[in-house]
C-alpha angles and dihedrals in degrees: 000000000000091000089054089051093053091046088051092053090046087056091048089049093050090045092053090048091052090049091050090052093050093050090045092052089047092057092056 
């Protein structure tokens, strides 16, 4: 169960990074 939780947080982290990149590209 703990490994699934870690994998979930990894997905959230990656998703947040992608959203930051999208908003950063839109500003330029």
